[in-house]
C-alpha angles and dihedrals in degrees: 000000000000090000091049091052090049090053090047092055090047089053089054091054092051095042090235122170089228089079095088096050093045092046092052091049093050092048091050091052092045091054089063095060113021142046122243095247130110121282089244106088124219137151099205131079090215139107094272112143122223111252114271112245129192126213136167124225110223108245122225116251092239138030141087092297097059110116094012121126117275116258131202121220119198131197136192130254104275136073100257090056091047089054092048092049091052093045093055095040097048093045090053092046089053086060091053098262118142106234131181120194127210108194129200095015092157144250124337091271091054100039093048089058088053088050096050091046089052095241084127129018101195135032137160111253136185111235098221094045090049090054093046104037100031108023091038093228117160099177109089117232116246096237145002089263092052091049090053094047093048093047092048091049091053092048092050091056087061103049096271141087140203119240123213118315127243122252088237124073125202114204133176111257133179113239131190137167118275090240093055091045091051094047092053100031093243120176103138139019090261090065089068092066098086090052093062115174091349091083115079110213118194129202143136114291093258089059087074094062108030120093087227086063137036097342091051098049091045091053099040101035104022090237116156109178132164103265119220117191108229125179110241094243091057098049099110094036090055092049097045092042093054097244087125134019096212127024134196108235136157126265092230096053113133090223090069093063092082097058093235095132138059115228119210116227120242103206092169092054095231088157091056131201114318114187115152126241131169110252106216135179112246090227090060093053090052093049098043101047132229096299089067096064092035090058094048092047091051091054092047092051091060096053106101120167090255091052095050094044091053092047090048089051091050089057104035099035107020089041096227119149121260087235094058095042092051091048092051092050095046092046091050088053095047095249099120 
């Protein structure tokens, strides 16, 4: 299975049509030996955060980063962020930069505090979440480009900047089972309104307080469900096990590749535009030189939605490590 996943990631790099067949085969094999939960294990449906871990990417002996100051990259507490952190860190290390990685730092609210206190100097952020959770903005931008420009403008007022955004965007989305959707005629978030408190809606604890979460869907759709805090890594287990009727998940989750879940439309765009961009301190860019941002931008440019979905599946379903998956992808694209 590991070899199949490696081929699948290589196919992504080359843009080959074989990706879909290989991906389906890998998912079928994975279904025989693993559950469809995150690679981070937990037994509670609470707000508990995965333990923060620190690693160091081995720098190349030569390249534009040799002799430059060490930098610490952080990532949030779910697999996609772990993958992104490793992609950026390993690509920089291949250029000779000394990079430390702090994994599973926490939600945007938590990781931004680590960023502003200089515990980390770089982390991958979602533009819409940054505007909502950090900048406190409740008016949704009109487009993905507008979201990026507004997020970047806020960052630059605080000694930082956002580099180029990824082609893929990862938005919150409400998922349910096809049977529940059929029984209650659910097609969009608005269709939950008549169910009131009878519908149990799961999501990470921060979903209850962010505008791009429970407050937003209450205001825009008049939905008033019973909210159940569910740790991110238990999202699909909670939904399939009946602990919740509807669950907040992410549009790039590998579990969505199999078509097992019904996604509810968000015509009012409460969940915003969520492309990813590295948030970097301006002082770091000055100290590290132009190759630093060029390397990060190159990685970002390769991250299509198909690429990130397949890498997410390799971690959450195939049970590979984010480190290995990132290495395979970067190698296939000539970046390591």
